[in-house]
NUMARLUM-178462 format. One record per atom (N, C-alpha, C): residue number from 1; atom name; z, y, x. Coordinates in nm, 4 decimals, decimal comma, always signed. Each point is the difference from the previous one (the first is absolute). Layout:
// residues N
+------+------+----------+----------+----------+
: resi : name :       pz :       py :       px :
+------+------+----------+----------+----------+
:  NUM :   CA :        Z :        Y :        X :
...
+------+------+----------+----------+----------+
// end
This chain:
// residues 35
+------+------+----------+----------+----------+
: resi : name :       pz :       py :       px :
+------+------+----------+----------+----------+
:    1 :    N : +10,6800 : +11,2118 :  +9,4751 :
:    1 :   CA :  -0,0767 :  -0,0709 :  +0,0913 :
:    1 :    C :  +0,0636 :  -0,1274 :  +0,0498 :
:    2 :    N :  +0,1266 :  -0,0076 :  -0,0346 :
:    2 :   CA :  +0,0815 :  -0,1099 :  +0,0552 :
:    2 :    C :  -0,0473 :  -0,1369 :  -0,0424 :
:    3 :    N :  -0,0503 :  -0,0008 :  -0,1271 :
:    3 :   CA :  -0,0439 :  -0,1219 :  -0,0709 :
:    3 :    C :  -0,1220 :  -0,0363 :  +0,0676 :
:    4 :    N :  -0,0785 :  +0,0762 :  +0,0574 :
:    4 :   CA :  -0,1242 :  -0,0407 :  +0,0762 :
:    4 :    C :  +0,0183 :  -0,0114 :  +0,1456 :
:    5 :    N :  +0,1136 :  +0,0326 :  +0,0515 :
:    5 :   CA :  +0,0287 :  -0,0128 :  +0,1321 :
:    5 :    C :  +0,0397 :  -0,1346 :  +0,0511 :
:    6 :    N :  -0,0918 :  -0,0628 :  +0,0894 :
:    6 :   CA :  +0,0272 :  -0,1354 :  +0,0465 :
:    6 :    C :  +0,1251 :  -0,0236 :  +0,0772 :
:    7 :    N :  +0,0434 :  +0,1222 :  +0,0553 :
:    7 :   CA :  +0,1233 :  -0,0178 :  +0,0777 :
:    7 :    C :  +0,1235 :  +0,0116 :  -0,0831 :
:    8 :    N :  +0,0016 :  +0,0145 :  -0,1246 :
:    8 :   CA :  +0,1094 :  +0,0042 :  -0,0913 :
:    8 :    C :  +0,0770 :  -0,1178 :  -0,0129 :
:    9 :    N :  +0,1416 :  +0,0244 :  +0,0400 :
:    9 :   CA :  +0,0800 :  -0,1067 :  +0,0111 :
:    9 :    C :  +0,0284 :  -0,0468 :  +0,1454 :
:   10 :    N :  -0,0715 :  +0,0402 :  +0,0936 :
:   10 :   CA :  +0,0053 :  -0,0248 :  +0,1239 :
:   10 :    C :  +0,0701 :  +0,1202 :  +0,0785 :
:   11 :    N :  +0,0992 :  -0,0363 :  +0,0742 :
:   11 :   CA :  +0,0881 :  +0,1082 :  +0,0645 :
:   11 :    C :  -0,0710 :  +0,0627 :  +0,1076 :
:   12 :    N :  -0,0066 :  +0,1377 :  +0,0233 :
:   12 :   CA :  -0,0625 :  +0,0769 :  +0,1224 :
:   12 :    C :  +0,0364 :  -0,0755 :  +0,1239 :
:   13 :    N :  +0,1308 :  -0,0430 :  +0,0077 :
:   13 :   CA :  +0,0465 :  -0,0529 :  +0,1268 :
:   13 :    C :  -0,0836 :  -0,1375 :  +0,0329 :
:   14 :    N :  -0,0112 :  -0,0970 :  -0,1125 :
:   14 :   CA :  -0,0805 :  -0,1180 :  +0,0073 :
:   14 :    C :  -0,1355 :  +0,0414 :  +0,0732 :
:   15 :    N :  -0,0691 :  +0,1032 :  -0,0761 :
:   15 :   CA :  -0,1287 :  +0,0248 :  +0,0326 :
:   15 :    C :  -0,0004 :  +0,0508 :  +0,1531 :
:   16 :    N :  +0,0862 :  +0,0826 :  +0,0184 :
:   16 :   CA :  +0,0092 :  +0,0538 :  +0,1483 :
:   16 :    C :  +0,0059 :  -0,1087 :  +0,1096 :
:   17 :    N :  +0,0873 :  -0,1054 :  -0,0486 :
:   17 :   CA :  +0,0341 :  -0,0953 :  +0,1063 :
:   17 :    C :  -0,1423 :  -0,0827 :  +0,0151 :
:   18 :    N :  -0,0534 :  -0,0225 :  -0,1227 :
:   18 :   CA :  -0,1205 :  -0,0816 :  +0,0000 :
:   18 :    C :  -0,1111 :  +0,0700 :  +0,0861 :
:   19 :    N :  -0,0174 :  +0,1233 :  -0,0056 :
:   19 :   CA :  -0,1075 :  +0,0872 :  +0,0737 :
:   19 :    C :  +0,0374 :  -0,0052 :  +0,1375 :
:   20 :    N :  +0,1315 :  +0,0221 :  +0,0359 :
:   20 :   CA :  +0,0538 :  +0,0111 :  +0,1321 :
:   20 :    C :  -0,0299 :  -0,1367 :  +0,0649 :
:   21 :    N :  +0,0399 :  -0,1208 :  -0,0601 :
:   21 :   CA :  -0,0172 :  -0,1292 :  +0,0493 :
:   21 :    C :  -0,1531 :  -0,0276 :  +0,0312 :
:   22 :    N :  -0,0769 :  +0,0392 :  -0,0853 :
:   22 :   CA :  -0,1493 :  -0,0226 :  +0,0162 :
:   22 :    C :  -0,0487 :  +0,0841 :  +0,1159 :
:   23 :    N :  +0,0535 :  +0,1229 :  +0,0168 :
:   23 :   CA :  -0,0601 :  +0,0855 :  +0,1118 :
:   23 :    C :  +0,0592 :  -0,0641 :  +0,1391 :
:   24 :    N :  +0,1230 :  -0,0478 :  +0,0034 :
:   24 :   CA :  +0,0568 :  -0,0589 :  +0,1085 :
:   24 :    C :  -0,0816 :  -0,1191 :  +0,0394 :
:   25 :    N :  -0,0289 :  -0,0828 :  -0,0922 :
:   25 :   CA :  -0,0752 :  -0,1286 :  +0,0214 :
:   25 :    C :  -0,1373 :  +0,0280 :  +0,0682 :
:   26 :    N :  -0,0708 :  +0,1157 :  -0,0617 :
:   26 :   CA :  -0,1294 :  +0,0430 :  +0,0436 :
:   26 :    C :  +0,0167 :  +0,0459 :  +0,1542 :
:   27 :    N :  +0,1219 :  +0,0729 :  +0,0188 :
:   27 :   CA :  -0,0023 :  +0,0719 :  +0,1368 :
:   27 :    C :  +0,0256 :  -0,1259 :  +0,0985 :
:   28 :    N :  +0,0867 :  -0,1093 :  -0,0462 :
:   28 :   CA :  +0,0097 :  -0,1112 :  +0,0973 :
:   28 :    C :  -0,1159 :  -0,0726 :  +0,0440 :
:   29 :    N :  -0,0774 :  -0,0291 :  -0,1279 :
:   29 :   CA :  -0,1344 :  -0,0717 :  +0,0322 :
:   29 :    C :  -0,0968 :  +0,0746 :  +0,0908 :
:   30 :    N :  -0,0062 :  +0,1434 :  -0,0158 :
:   30 :   CA :  -0,0769 :  +0,0743 :  +0,0835 :
:   30 :    C :  +0,0533 :  -0,0105 :  +0,1426 :
:   31 :    N :  +0,1332 :  +0,0217 :  +0,0174 :
:   31 :   CA :  +0,0616 :  +0,0032 :  +0,1341 :
:   31 :    C :  -0,0381 :  -0,1341 :  +0,0678 :
:   32 :    N :  +0,0298 :  -0,1171 :  -0,0747 :
:   32 :   CA :  -0,0366 :  -0,1297 :  +0,0614 :
:   32 :    C :  -0,1542 :  -0,0186 :  +0,0305 :
:   33 :    N :  -0,0751 :  +0,0569 :  -0,0786 :
:   33 :   CA :  -0,1568 :  -0,0260 :  +0,0286 :
:   33 :    C :  -0,0309 :  +0,0816 :  +0,1196 :
:   34 :    N :  +0,0624 :  +0,1208 :  +0,0203 :
:   34 :   CA :  -0,0450 :  +0,0851 :  +0,1258 :
:   34 :    C :  +0,0629 :  -0,0794 :  +0,1327 :
:   35 :    N :  +0,1112 :  -0,0575 :  -0,0181 :
:   35 :   CA :  +0,0693 :  -0,0680 :  +0,1220 :
:   35 :    C :  -0,0457 :  -0,1426 :  +0,0151 :
+------+------+----------+----------+----------+
// end
């Protein structure tokens, strides 16, 4: 299934950082909108 996996070649750490950063940015936007 690796050949059909779009995440092949991308390290889990990079994926984790990308997701975490996106989540943090969304949180900041929501926090700023509320305040």
